[in-house]
N, C-alpha and C positions, 0 to 999 in steps of 0.2 A: 326322765332319764329313768332308764326298768333299771332296778340293781336287787339282790336279795337282802334287806333290813332286817337285820334285828333289832327291837328296840335298849336302850343301855341305858337314857333314863328320860326323865318329862319332863318340863314348866310350863310356863303357865306365864305372859304378863300381860299385862291388863291397864288402860291411862283413861285418866276420862277427862273431866273441863279444868281440872288443877292443872297449871301451869306446869307440864311436864311431870310431873309427879306422877308412879309409876308405883302398880302393886306389882311384883313377877313373887313366886311363887311355883313350889312344887308340892304336890300333894295335902298334908295338911299343914306343913310349914308354909309364910312368907314372908315378905322383907321391904320393907318400900326403897325408889329406883330416884334419885332424879336428879340435877343441872343446878351446877351454882349461879347462882346471883348473875354472870357475870357472862353468862351465856341462856341469863330469861329466864332458870330456873327461880324453883323458891328454895333452894339448899337445904330443905328437910333431911337428909339420907345421899348415902356414896352415887355419883355418877359411874352410868358403864361401864369408864376403865379401870374403874377403881376397883369394880367388883368381880373383875374379870382376873386382873394379876390378885386380888384380895380368896379367890378360888383356886389360882395355881396354888397362892400360899399356903392355903392349908391344906390343898391336896398335898406337898411337898412336906410339912408337918408333919402329918398325919405317915404319909408314908415312911418316913424315917421313923414315925413312935416306934408302928409297926416293925420294923428293921429291928431296929436296937433290942426290943420284944422279942421277940424270937431271937438273938442273940445274947441273950436275957443281960447285955451291954447297961450299966448304971448309967441311967442320963436325964438328970435332972429337970432341966430347961431346953426348950427349943425354940428359936423367932427366926421367922423368914423376917426379912427386910425387901420389898419391890418397887424399881421405879422404869416407869415409859419413859424410853425416845424414842422420837424421831428425828431417823438417820436416811441417809443416802436408800435410796430401794427399800423403805419400809419405814420397822420397827423394831426395834431392843430394847429385851426385860434384859435388866440389870436385875440377880436374887443373888443378898447374903444376909445367909446363916454364922447364926450364933447358936454355939451345943454348949450345953453346962451340966458336965459332969464329970466321972471317974474314968475318963476313958484315954486311950492311949492314940499318940497320931498318925498310927497306922491304923485307927479306930474311924478317927476324927475323919482319914481319907476318903475310907471305905463307905459314910452316910453322906461328905460331899458328892461321889459319884451316884451312891445310888438319891436324890435329890433326884436326878433326873430318868430314873425310872417310875416318878410318881406318874398316872394315869393322866395329868391332865397339861402335864408340860411334853408329855409323848403323843397328846392329842395336838395339841398350840406346833409343834413346831415336826410333825408329820400332812398328811395329803387332809384335807379338809375338804365338804362339798358341801353346799348347803344351796337345797333345793326352798325355793316358797312356793305355796298355794295359795289361792284365794278362792277362800271356800263360805 
């Protein structure tokens, strides 16, 4: 595939002989990823699907915090709870926001709209191509 590519992020994952326990990271940061015992993992960390949901959730609330701070709105706390469902023809992510602060109904509605502006949300709902190379 011959595309003009501009790197936006880099990451890695490494697995050895421990049953499904993986080290994933980017730069100087690393986390453990695993599978639950019901999938023959060692259940030492989140599995890939919750990790994907956590990426969307953290991007969502960071985007909301940046927007609220720029508008100088009083937002004390933002929480997002996410759940992944299998549905006919694919998957559905349900995202529930809880925002605490001195906000009007209009400001809350605007923050609900801004949640869809999160870059990870845009990527997940956009056109994703994956190029795999054996090196």
